[in-house]
C-alpha positions in Angstrom: -8.2 1.5 53.7 -8.3 0.6 50.1 -7.4 3.4 47.7 -8.1 3.8 44.0 -5.1 3.4 41.7 -4.4 2.6 38.1 -4.0 -1.1 39.1 -7.7 -1.4 39.8 -10.7 0.2 38.1 -14.3 -0.6 37.6 -15.4 -0.3 34.0 -19.0 0.1 32.9 -20.7 -1.4 36.0 -24.1 -1.0 34.3 -23.0 -3.0 31.2 -22.9 -6.5 32.7 -24.8 -8.2 35.5 -21.7 -7.8 37.7 -19.1 -5.0 37.8 -16.0 -5.7 35.7 -12.7 -5.1 37.5 -9.5 -4.8 35.6 -6.2 -5.3 37.6 -2.8 -5.0 36.0 -1.2 -7.3 38.6 -0.3 -10.5 36.7 3.5 -11.0 37.5 6.1 -11.9 34.9 3.7 -11.6 32.0 4.2 -10.3 28.4 2.1 -9.5 25.4 4.8 -10.9 23.1 4.8 -14.5 24.1 5.1 -15.8 20.5 8.3 -13.8 19.9 10.5 -16.8 20.9 10.1 -17.9 17.3 12.2 -14.9 16.4 15.0 -16.1 18.7 15.1 -19.4 17.0 15.2 -17.8 13.5 18.0 -15.4 14.7 20.2 -18.3 15.7 19.4 -20.1 12.5 20.5 -17.1 10.4 23.3 -16.2 12.9 22.0 -12.6 12.4 22.7 -10.6 15.5 25.9 -12.5 16.3 27.2 -11.8 12.8 26.2 -8.1 12.8 27.8 -7.6 16.2 31.1 -9.0 14.9 31.0 -6.5 12.0 30.8 -3.5 14.3 33.8 -2.2 16.3 32.9 -1.5 20.0 34.9 1.6 21.0 33.5 1.9 24.5 35.6 1.6 27.6 35.3 -2.0 28.8 35.0 -1.0 32.5 32.0 1.2 31.8 29.9 -1.2 29.7 26.7 -2.6 31.2 25.1 -3.8 27.9 27.1 -5.7 25.3 27.0 -4.5 21.7 25.3 -7.7 20.7 22.6 -7.1 23.3 21.9 -3.6 22.0 21.7 -4.8 18.4 19.4 -7.7 19.4 17.2 -5.5 21.6 16.6 -3.1 18.7 16.1 -5.8 16.0 13.7 -7.8 18.1 11.9 -4.7 19.2 11.3 -3.6 15.6 10.1 -7.0 14.6 7.6 -7.0 17.5 6.2 -3.6 16.5 8.4 -1.2 18.6 10.3 0.8 16.0 11.5 3.6 18.4 14.3 3.7 21.0 11.7 5.4 23.2 9.9 2.0 23.5 12.8 0.7 25.5 11.4 2.2 28.7 8.2 0.2 28.2 10.0 -3.1 27.6 12.8 -2.9 30.1 11.3 -5.5 32.4 9.3 -7.5 29.9 10.2 -11.2 30.6 10.0 -12.3 27.0 12.2 -9.6 25.7 14.7 -10.5 28.5 14.6 -14.1 27.3 15.3 -12.9 23.7 18.6 -11.4 25.0 19.5 -14.6 26.9 18.6 -13.1 30.3 16.7 -14.7 33.1 13.1 -13.6 32.5 12.4 -13.0 36.2 15.6 -12.2 37.9 17.6 -10.8 35.0 18.7 -7.3 34.7 16.6 -4.7 32.9 17.2 -4.1 29.2 19.0 -1.0 27.9 17.3 2.4 28.3 16.4 4.8 25.6 19.4 7.1 26.2 21.7 4.1 26.0 20.2 3.0 22.7 20.3 6.5 21.3 23.9 6.9 22.1 24.5 3.5 20.4 22.7 4.6 17.3 24.7 7.8 17.0 28.1 6.2 17.7 28.5 4.2 14.5 30.6 5.6 11.7 30.5 5.1 7.9 32.9 2.2 8.0 30.9 0.4 10.6 27.7 0.8 8.6 29.4 -0.4 5.4 30.7 -3.6 7.1 27.3 -4.1 8.7 25.5 -3.8 5.3 28.0 -6.2 3.7 27.6 -8.7 6.5 23.8 -8.5 6.5 23.7 -9.3 2.8 26.2 -12.1 3.2 24.3 -13.7 6.1 21.0 -13.7 4.2 22.5 -15.1 1.0 24.4 -17.8 2.9 21.2 -18.9 4.6 19.5 -19.3 1.3 22.5 -21.1 -0.2 22.2 -23.6 2.7 18.5 -23.9 2.2 18.5 -24.3 -1.6 21.9 -25.9 -2.3 22.5 -26.4 -6.0 18.8 -26.1 -7.0 19.1 -22.4 -7.8 18.9 -21.9 -11.5 17.9 -18.3 -11.8 18.2 -15.3 -9.5 16.2 -12.1 -10.1 17.7 -8.9 -8.7 15.2 -6.0 -8.3 16.1 -2.4 -7.2 13.7 0.4 -6.5 13.6 3.6 -4.5 10.9 4.9 -2.2 10.1 8.2 -0.5 10.9 8.5 3.3 9.2 11.8 4.3 11.0 13.7 7.0 9.4 16.2 9.4 12.4 17.7 11.3 15.9 18.9 10.7 17.5 15.6 9.8 20.9 15.8 8.1 20.7 15.6 4.2 17.0 15.8 4.0 15.9 17.9 1.0 12.7 18.9 -0.7 11.8 16.6 -3.6 9.5 18.0 -6.2 8.3 14.6 -7.5 7.1 13.6 -4.0 6.2 17.2 -3.0 7.8 16.8 0.4 11.1 16.9 2.4 12.4 13.4 2.4 15.1 10.8 2.1 15.2 8.4 -0.9 16.3 5.0 0.3 17.5 2.5 -2.4 16.3 -1.1 -1.8 17.6 -4.3 -3.3 15.6 -7.5 -3.4 16.5 -11.0 -4.7 14.2 -13.8 -5.8 15.3 -17.4 -6.3 13.9 -19.5 -9.2 10.1 -19.2 -9.2 9.6 -18.8 -5.5 6.9 -16.3 -4.6 9.0 -14.6 -1.9 11.4 -11.7 -2.7 14.1 -11.3 -0.1 15.4 -7.9 0.9 19.2 -7.9 1.0 20.0 -4.3 1.9 18.8 -0.7 1.9 20.9 2.4 1.3 19.6 5.7 2.6 20.2 8.6 0.2 19.6 12.3 0.4 16.2 13.6 -0.7 17.6 15.3 -3.8 19.5 12.2 -5.0 19.0 11.3 -8.7 17.5 7.8 -9.2 20.8 6.3 -10.5 22.9 7.4 -7.4 24.3 4.3 -5.6 22.9 1.8 -8.1 26.2 0.9 -9.7 28.1 0.6 -6.4 25.4 -1.6 -5.0 25.4 -3.9 -8.1 29.2 -4.1 -8.0 29.0 -5.3 -4.4 26.0 -7.7 -4.7 26.5 -9.5 -8.1 29.9 -11.0 -7.1 28.4 -12.3 -3.9 25.6 -14.0 -5.9 28.1 -15.5 -8.4 30.3 -16.8 -5.6 27.5 -18.5 -3.7 25.4 -19.6 -6.7 28.0 -20.2 -9.5 25.5 -22.1 -11.7 22.7 -19.6 -11.5 21.9 -17.1 -14.3 21.3 -13.6 -13.0 18.4 -11.3 -14.1 18.4 -7.6 -13.2 15.1 -5.7 -13.4 15.1 -1.9 -13.1 12.6 0.9 -13.3 12.8 3.6 -16.0 14.7 6.0 -13.7 17.7 3.7 -13.8 18.1 3.5 -17.6 21.2 5.7 -17.8 24.2 4.9 -20.2 26.6 4.0 -17.4 24.2 1.4 -15.8 23.3 -0.1 -19.2 26.9 -0.3 -20.2 27.8 -2.0 -16.9 25.0 -4.6 -17.4 26.1 -5.3 -21.0 29.6 -6.0 -19.8 28.5 -8.7 -17.4 28.8 -12.4 -18.3 25.7 -14.6 -18.0 23.5 -11.8 -16.9 20.1 -10.8 -18.4 18.5 -7.4 -17.8 15.3 -5.7 -18.5 14.9 -2.0 -17.7 12.1 0.5 -18.2 12.8 3.3 -20.6 11.4 6.8 -20.3 9.3 8.1 -23.2 10.8 10.6 -25.6 9.8 12.1 -29.0 11.9 9.6 -31.0 10.5 6.6 -29.2 7.0 7.8 -29.6 7.6 8.3 -33.3 9.0 4.7 -33.6 5.8 3.4 -31.9 3.4 5.3 -34.2 2.5 2.3 -36.4 1.7 0.1 -33.4 -0.2 2.8 -31.7 -2.5 3.2 -34.8 -3.2 -0.5 -34.7 -4.0 -0.4 -31.0 -6.4 2.5 -31.5 -8.2 0.6 -34.2 -8.6 -2.5 -32.0 -9.8 -0.3 -29.1 -12.4 1.4 -31.3 -13.8 -1.9 -32.5 -13.8 -3.6 -29.0 -14.6 -0.6 -26.8 -12.0 -1.9 -24.3 -8.4 -1.3 -23.4 -6.2 -2.8 -26.0 -2.5 -3.3 -26.3 0.0 -5.0 -28.6 3.8 -5.7 -28.4 6.7 -5.5 -30.8 10.4 -4.5 -30.7 12.9 -2.3 -32.5 16.6 -1.6 -32.4 17.2 1.8 -30.8 20.2 3.8 -29.8 20.1 7.0 -27.7 22.7 9.6 -28.4 24.9 8.6 -25.5 24.6 4.8 -26.2 27.7 3.2 -27.8 25.5 0.8 -29.8 21.9 0.0 -30.6 19.9 -2.1 -28.1 16.7 -4.0 -28.3 13.7 -2.0 -27.2 10.4 -3.6 -26.5 7.4 -1.5 -27.4 4.0 -1.9 -25.6 1.4 0.1 -27.7 -1.6 0.5 -25.4 -4.8 2.5 -25.5 -6.5 2.7 -22.2 -10.3 3.1 -21.8 -12.1 4.0 -18.5 -15.9 4.3 -18.3 -16.9 7.9 -18.9 -13.5 9.0 -20.1 -12.0 9.5 -23.5 -9.5 6.8 -24.7 -5.9 7.6 -23.7 -2.6 6.6 -25.5 -0.2 4.8 -23.1 2.9 3.7 -24.9 5.6 1.9 -22.8 9.2 1.0 -23.6 11.7 -1.5 -22.2 15.4 -2.0 -23.0 16.6 -5.5 -22.7 19.2 -8.1 -23.8 16.7 -11.0 -23.6 15.8 -12.7 -26.8 12.3 -14.1 -26.0 9.1 -12.7 -27.5 8.2 -9.1 -26.7 4.9 -9.9 -24.9 6.5 -12.7 -22.9 9.4 -10.4 -21.7 7.0 -7.6 -20.7 4.3 -9.7 -19.0 6.3 -12.7 -17.6 9.5 -10.9 -16.7 9.2 -7.2 -16.3 5.7 -7.0 -14.7 6.7 -9.4 -11.9 9.0 -6.7 -10.5 5.8 -4.9 -9.4 5.6 -7.4 -6.5 8.4 -5.5 -4.7 5.8 -2.7 -4.2 4.1 -5.0 -1.7 7.4 -5.6 0.0 8.1 -1.9 0.3 4.6 -1.4 1.7 5.4 -4.0 4.4 8.6 -2.2 5.3 6.8 1.1 5.6 3.5 0.1 7.2 4.6 -3.0 9.1 8.1 -2.2 10.2 8.2 1.6 9.9 11.5 1.7 7.9 10.7 5.4 7.4 11.1 6.1 11.2 14.3 8.0 10.4 14.0 10.7 13.1 17.6 11.0 14.2 19.4 14.3 13.4 22.5 12.5 12.0 22.3 10.9 8.6 24.4 7.9 9.6 22.3 7.2 12.6 19.3 7.0 10.3 21.1 4.7 7.9 21.8 2.5 10.9 18.1 2.4 11.7 17.3 1.4 8.1 19.8 -1.5 8.4 18.2 -2.6 11.7 14.8 -2.7 9.9 16.3 -4.8 7.1 17.5 -7.3 9.8 14.1 -7.4 11.5 12.5 -8.0 8.1 14.8 -10.9 7.4 13.5 -12.5 10.6 9.9 -12.0 9.7 10.5 -13.3 6.1 11.8 -16.5 7.6 8.9 -16.7 10.0 6.5 -16.5 7.0 8.5 -19.2 5.2 8.1 -21.4 8.2 4.3 -20.8 8.2 3.8 -22.5 4.8 0.8 -24.8 4.8 -1.0 -22.6 7.4 -3.4 -19.7 7.4 -0.3 -17.4 7.7 1.5 -18.7 4.6 1.1 -15.5 2.6 0.3 -13.1 5.5 1.8 -9.6 5.5 4.3 -8.8 8.3 1.7 -7.0 10.5 -0.6 -10.0 10.2 2.2 -12.4 11.1 3.0 -10.2 14.2 -0.7 -10.1 15.3 -1.2 -13.8 14.8 2.1 -15.4 15.9 4.0 -12.9 18.1 1.4 -10.9 20.0 0.3 -13.7 22.4 -0.3 -13.0 26.1 2.1 -15.1 28.1 2.9 -15.7 31.8 6.5 -16.7 32.5 7.2 -19.1 35.3 10.9 -19.8 36.0 12.3 -22.4 38.3 15.7 -23.9 38.8 15.0 -26.6 36.3 13.1 -24.9 33.5 11.2 -21.9 32.2 7.5 -22.4 31.3 5.5 -20.1 29.2 1.8 -20.2 29.9 -0.1 -19.2 26.8 -3.9 -18.9 26.4 -5.7 -22.2 25.8 -8.1 -20.3 23.5 -5.3 -18.9 21.4 -7.0 -18.9 17.9 -3.8 -19.5 16.0 -2.3 -22.2 18.2 -2.1 -24.7 15.3 -0.2 -22.2 13.1 2.1 -21.3 15.9 2.9 -24.9 16.7 3.4 -25.6 12.9 6.0 -22.8 12.7 7.7 -23.9 15.9 7.9 -27.5 14.5 9.4 -26.3 11.2 12.1 -24.4 13.2 13.1 -27.5 15.2 10.8 -27.6 18.2 10.0 -31.0 19.7 6.8 -32.1 21.5 7.4 -33.0 25.1 
């Protein structure tokens, strides 16, 4: 006698002319059929292989079922496909596509690692392992772009910023932050941009306690990254762009001591700076009264704070902001820089472009859940952040391969929905493995274009 089960159910029999029956009985199928593109990119970047070699495996060899490289790859590919938690391992253990991503037979291969195995792995790494992993990750990403661009790199922009990572448990080193009005971590993110390319590439992310001052970790990160950039791109001129929270004497002194390095850094307002900007603010107010619109003008002065060893060039943006139904508001802004170009050009063409990293941070938070730092140990959460950086590197390369298609400037969640989340049935034989994708797949042309750019051949 036939019994009801979750494998068969009749849905809305009165909605259509005939009852609609849904059966979850398609064997060897996956909803991540497009994720094979990530496997190709991973091999091109040598990402999981390189990260695995940077981490010491201290487990007893006779008790190992899942190699360290497999655990890394399972987490990185899972994050890229929209599964940020180790809990998702139970849902994906028998997924044929995710088995293929780990070089296993999609039909007869062993199941993937379980959630307890992945959680033990996340909590087993020490500070030295994470340091080597962060170094290796940055080196692999930079080496890939050196191979891609060769000697054509003339200028590299380095952008740093912090973001809030709210916490909702008893995670180690989480503290209340008054500015963000929540308990949180404050990860520090470093991006690079080559020449005038639109893409900004995330090199690394350093998790910091929720009460960390803005400047914490910035100097150590710059001391690690700048020599790598000079070694790989010896003819490129470096530009460092920083927010106002980083304008402390030790960071500015360090930047001044570097050869062939430009910098532009926001500068917090103070009474003396406002007094220096008085003349330009009066002019801005007069212009705004005459036009009835927001007006601004630019100029520069030599300025030395009490703890600065010498005066530096400070660019002044005197702005009066007008909104409908509101009184005009003074909004002076200040930058400190060693650039010699005109004040307006430096502000609008150099400094304002750093605002693009806010879109990258939004991708990391909403698309890859970099803030899913729910482990109790601080180092385990740092490991999760580095895994997210690796997954983001895969998706950035996927987006670069989609140039010339409708996905050329897509955010990571759109890339995932259009190129990775494709229903697929896997058929394996002794001679080959065939993925059956929907004939009505709406982004088939884009997918094939990306596959071709990554070396796929028609056949």
